[in-house]
C-alpha positions as CSV (number, residue, x, y, z in Angstrom):
1,M,72.1,67.0,112.0
2,I,68.4,67.4,112.0
3,P,68.4,70.6,114.1
4,I,71.0,72.1,111.8
5,L,69.0,71.4,108.7
6,R,65.9,73.0,110.3
7,T,67.8,76.0,111.3
8,N,69.1,76.4,107.6
9,A,65.6,76.0,106.3
10,S,64.3,78.5,108.8
11,G,67.2,80.9,107.9
12,T,66.5,80.4,104.1
13,R,62.7,81.3,104.8
14,A,63.7,84.3,106.8
15,D,66.0,85.5,104.1
16,S,63.4,85.0,101.5
17,G,60.9,86.8,103.6
18,R,63.2,89.8,104.1
19,N,63.9,90.0,100.4
20,G,60.2,89.8,99.7
21,A,59.6,92.7,102.2
22,R,62.3,94.8,100.6
23,M,60.9,94.2,97.1
24,Q,57.3,95.2,98.5
25,R,58.8,98.5,100.0
26,V,60.5,99.2,96.7
27,L,57.2,98.7,94.7
28,R,55.3,100.7,97.2
29,L,57.7,103.6,96.8
30,Y,57.5,103.5,93.1
31,E,53.7,103.8,93.4
32,T,54.2,107.1,94.9
33,S,55.1,110.2,92.7
34,V,58.3,110.6,94.7
35,G,59.5,107.2,93.8
36,K,58.6,107.6,90.0
37,K,60.5,110.9,90.2
38,A,63.5,109.3,91.7
39,V,63.5,106.7,88.9
40,M,63.2,109.5,86.4
41,A,66.1,111.2,87.9
42,V,68.4,108.1,88.0
43,T,67.6,107.1,84.4
44,G,67.8,110.7,83.4
45,A,71.4,110.8,84.9
46,V,72.3,107.8,82.8
47,L,71.0,109.4,79.6
48,F,72.5,112.7,80.4
49,G,75.9,111.1,80.7
50,F,75.4,109.5,77.3
51,V,74.4,112.8,75.8
52,I,77.6,114.5,77.1
53,V,79.9,111.6,75.9
54,H,78.0,111.5,72.6
55,M,78.5,115.2,72.0
56,L,82.2,115.1,72.9
57,G,82.7,112.2,70.4
58,N,80.7,114.1,67.7
59,L,82.9,117.2,68.1
60,K,86.0,115.0,67.0
61,I,84.6,115.9,63.6
62,Y,86.6,119.1,64.0
63,T,89.8,117.0,64.1
64,G,89.5,115.9,60.6
65,E,88.2,113.0,58.6
66,A,90.8,110.4,59.6
67,H,90.6,111.0,63.3
68,F,86.8,111.0,63.2
69,N,86.6,107.8,61.3
70,E,89.1,106.2,63.6
71,Y,86.8,107.1,66.5
72,A,83.9,105.6,64.7
73,V,85.8,102.3,64.1
74,F,86.8,102.3,67.8
75,L,83.2,102.4,69.0
76,R,82.5,99.3,67.0
77,T,85.6,97.3,67.8
78,V,86.2,98.2,71.5
79,G,86.3,95.1,73.7
80,E,87.8,92.8,71.0
81,P,88.6,90.0,71.2
82,A,86.9,89.5,74.6
83,V,83.6,90.3,73.0
84,P,82.5,90.3,69.3
85,A,82.8,93.3,67.1
86,G,80.1,95.7,68.0
87,G,79.2,93.8,71.2
88,L,79.8,96.5,73.8
89,L,78.1,99.1,71.5
90,W,75.0,97.0,71.4
91,I,75.1,96.4,75.2
92,T,75.2,100.1,75.6
93,R,72.4,100.7,73.2
94,I,70.2,98.1,75.0
95,V,71.0,99.8,78.4
96,L,70.2,103.2,77.0
97,L,67.0,102.0,75.4
98,A,65.9,100.4,78.7
99,C,66.5,103.7,80.4
100,V,64.5,105.6,77.8
101,G,61.6,103.2,78.3
102,V,61.6,103.4,82.0
103,H,62.1,107.1,82.0
104,F,59.3,107.6,79.6
105,V,56.8,105.3,81.4
106,A,57.7,106.9,84.8
107,A,57.2,110.4,83.2
108,V,53.7,109.5,81.8
109,Q,52.7,108.0,85.2
110,V,53.8,111.1,87.1
111,W,51.9,113.3,84.6
112,L,48.8,111.2,84.9
113,Q,48.9,111.2,88.8
114,S,49.3,115.0,88.8
115,R,46.5,115.4,86.3
116,R,44.2,113.3,88.4
117,A,45.1,115.2,91.5
118,R,44.4,118.6,89.9
119,S,41.0,117.4,88.5
120,Q,40.0,116.2,91.9
121,G,41.1,119.5,93.6
122,Y,43.6,117.9,95.9
123,T,46.5,120.0,94.9
124,K,47.2,123.3,93.3
125,N,50.7,124.1,92.3
126,D,51.4,127.5,90.6
127,D,55.2,127.0,90.8
128,L,56.9,128.0,87.6
129,S,58.8,124.5,87.5
130,F,55.4,122.7,87.7
131,S,54.0,124.8,84.9
132,Y,57.1,124.3,82.7
133,A,57.2,120.5,83.2
134,S,53.5,120.0,82.4
135,R,53.4,122.2,79.3
136,T,56.9,121.6,77.8
137,M,58.5,118.5,79.2
138,R,56.1,115.9,77.8
139,W,56.0,117.4,74.3
140,G,59.6,118.1,74.3
141,G,60.2,114.5,75.2
142,A,58.0,113.2,72.4
143,I,59.9,115.4,70.0
144,I,63.3,114.2,71.3
145,L,62.2,110.6,71.1
146,A,60.9,111.0,67.5
147,F,64.3,112.7,66.6
148,V,66.3,109.9,68.1
149,L,64.5,107.4,66.0
150,Y,65.2,109.4,62.9
151,H,68.8,110.1,63.9
152,L,69.3,106.3,64.2
153,L,67.8,105.7,60.8
154,H,69.8,108.6,59.4
155,L,73.3,108.3,60.6
156,T,73.5,104.9,62.3
157,I,71.5,102.4,60.1
158,G,71.5,104.6,57.1
159,V,68.0,103.9,55.6
160,A,67.0,107.6,55.8
161,H,70.3,108.7,54.3
162,P,70.4,108.9,50.5
163,D,74.2,108.7,50.3
164,F,75.0,106.5,53.3
165,I,78.3,104.7,53.1
166,G,77.9,101.5,55.3
167,A,78.9,98.0,56.0
168,A,76.8,95.1,57.1
169,H,79.3,93.8,59.6
170,P,81.2,95.8,62.3
171,Q,84.5,94.2,61.3
172,A,84.1,95.7,57.9
173,W,83.8,99.2,59.1
174,E,87.4,100.0,59.0
175,H,87.7,99.7,55.3
176,H,84.1,100.1,54.0
177,V,82.6,102.9,56.1
178,N,83.2,106.6,56.0
179,A,81.4,108.0,59.0
180,Y,82.9,111.5,58.5
181,R,81.4,111.6,54.9
182,N,78.1,110.3,56.2
183,V,77.7,113.2,58.6
184,V,78.9,115.8,56.2
185,T,76.6,114.8,53.3
186,G,73.7,114.2,55.8
187,F,73.9,117.7,57.2
188,Q,74.5,119.4,53.8
189,V,70.6,119.1,53.4
190,P,69.3,122.2,54.9
191,W,66.1,120.9,56.3
192,V,67.9,118.0,58.1
193,S,70.2,120.5,59.8
194,L,67.2,122.6,60.8
195,A,65.4,119.8,62.2
196,Y,68.5,118.7,64.1
197,A,68.9,122.3,65.5
198,V,65.3,122.3,66.6
199,A,65.6,119.0,68.3
200,M,68.7,120.2,70.1
201,V,66.8,123.2,71.5
202,F,64.2,120.9,72.9
203,L,66.9,118.7,74.3
204,G,68.4,121.7,76.0
205,L,65.2,122.7,77.6
206,H,64.7,119.1,78.7
207,I,68.1,118.9,80.2
208,Y,67.7,122.4,81.9
209,H,64.6,121.3,83.7
210,G,65.8,117.8,84.3
211,V,69.0,118.8,86.0
212,W,67.3,121.4,88.0
213,S,64.5,119.1,89.2
214,A,66.8,116.0,89.7
215,T,68.9,117.9,92.3
216,Q,65.7,118.5,94.3
217,T,64.4,114.9,93.9
218,L,67.7,113.3,94.9
219,S,68.0,115.8,97.8
220,L,71.0,117.5,96.4
221,A,69.5,121.0,96.8
222,G,70.9,122.0,100.2
223,T,71.4,125.7,101.1
224,K,74.7,126.0,99.4
225,V,73.7,124.1,96.4
226,K,70.2,125.4,95.8
227,K,71.3,128.9,94.6
228,W,73.5,127.3,91.9
229,R,70.9,124.9,90.6
230,R,69.4,127.1,87.8
231,P,72.7,128.6,86.7
232,F,74.3,125.2,86.6
233,A,71.4,123.6,84.7
234,A,71.2,126.5,82.2
235,A,75.0,126.3,81.6
236,V,75.1,122.5,81.0
237,A,72.1,122.8,78.7
238,A,73.6,125.7,76.7
239,I,76.9,123.8,76.3
240,V,75.0,120.8,74.9
241,V,72.9,122.7,72.6
242,L,75.7,124.9,71.2
243,G,78.1,122.0,71.0
244,N,75.7,119.9,69.0
245,I,74.2,122.6,66.8
246,S,77.7,123.8,65.8
247,I,78.3,120.7,63.7
248,P,75.4,121.0,61.2
249,L,76.0,124.9,61.1
250,S,79.7,124.4,60.4
251,I,78.9,121.9,57.6
252,L,76.3,124.2,56.0
253,A,78.7,127.1,56.2
254,G,81.4,125.0,54.5
255,W,83.8,125.1,57.4
256,V,83.6,121.3,57.7
257,G,83.5,119.3,54.6
């Protein structure tokens, strides 16, 4: 019995050692700009998926008030009774918030590394993508982050909405909330719609560069794929921008209301 116990203990220590070595390799990889860009690409992909799903859900406003409100109630009651009302929605929000935080931190670290390298004269990159990222992406990201915070206060929590119709508990949504009316009255204010449109333009630029650079970071830019990277990134960004901007413009024009 004793040799067996020793063998198990040795095996446990070996497994622990291997796990520790793997963790050290992961941490060393993250310390490099390539590792940070990979993290940005993965978290960006998660956020990009949310943007697409969120846009498709918002476009349900064109199906009418009843259908849009049913969709809003569904988001807050999906998973019942396995999880409490609003449970999956909050889990999704927490995951997205974590992705935003990691994405932002990695982006800042990459920018600082690039800045130090340029100041020390180690690298010189005149590539258009590098210039675009350094001059636009960080400011665009800050604008998008500020807009997301306002968007939550405006149409989710309602404290920035003068005519918000809301309910304190998710179970009360079906009878006490009119998400359709909140969107319509919110975007009937011209400056709100303008701010939303400007934010969507920056989001489109962010998506364009993000999709284009992520294919390179994740080694998805082979010979056959490379020539389609920019057209695909531009098309996806345009769809997101036009789809989202169409909502406040339609409301201001009186086509939705």
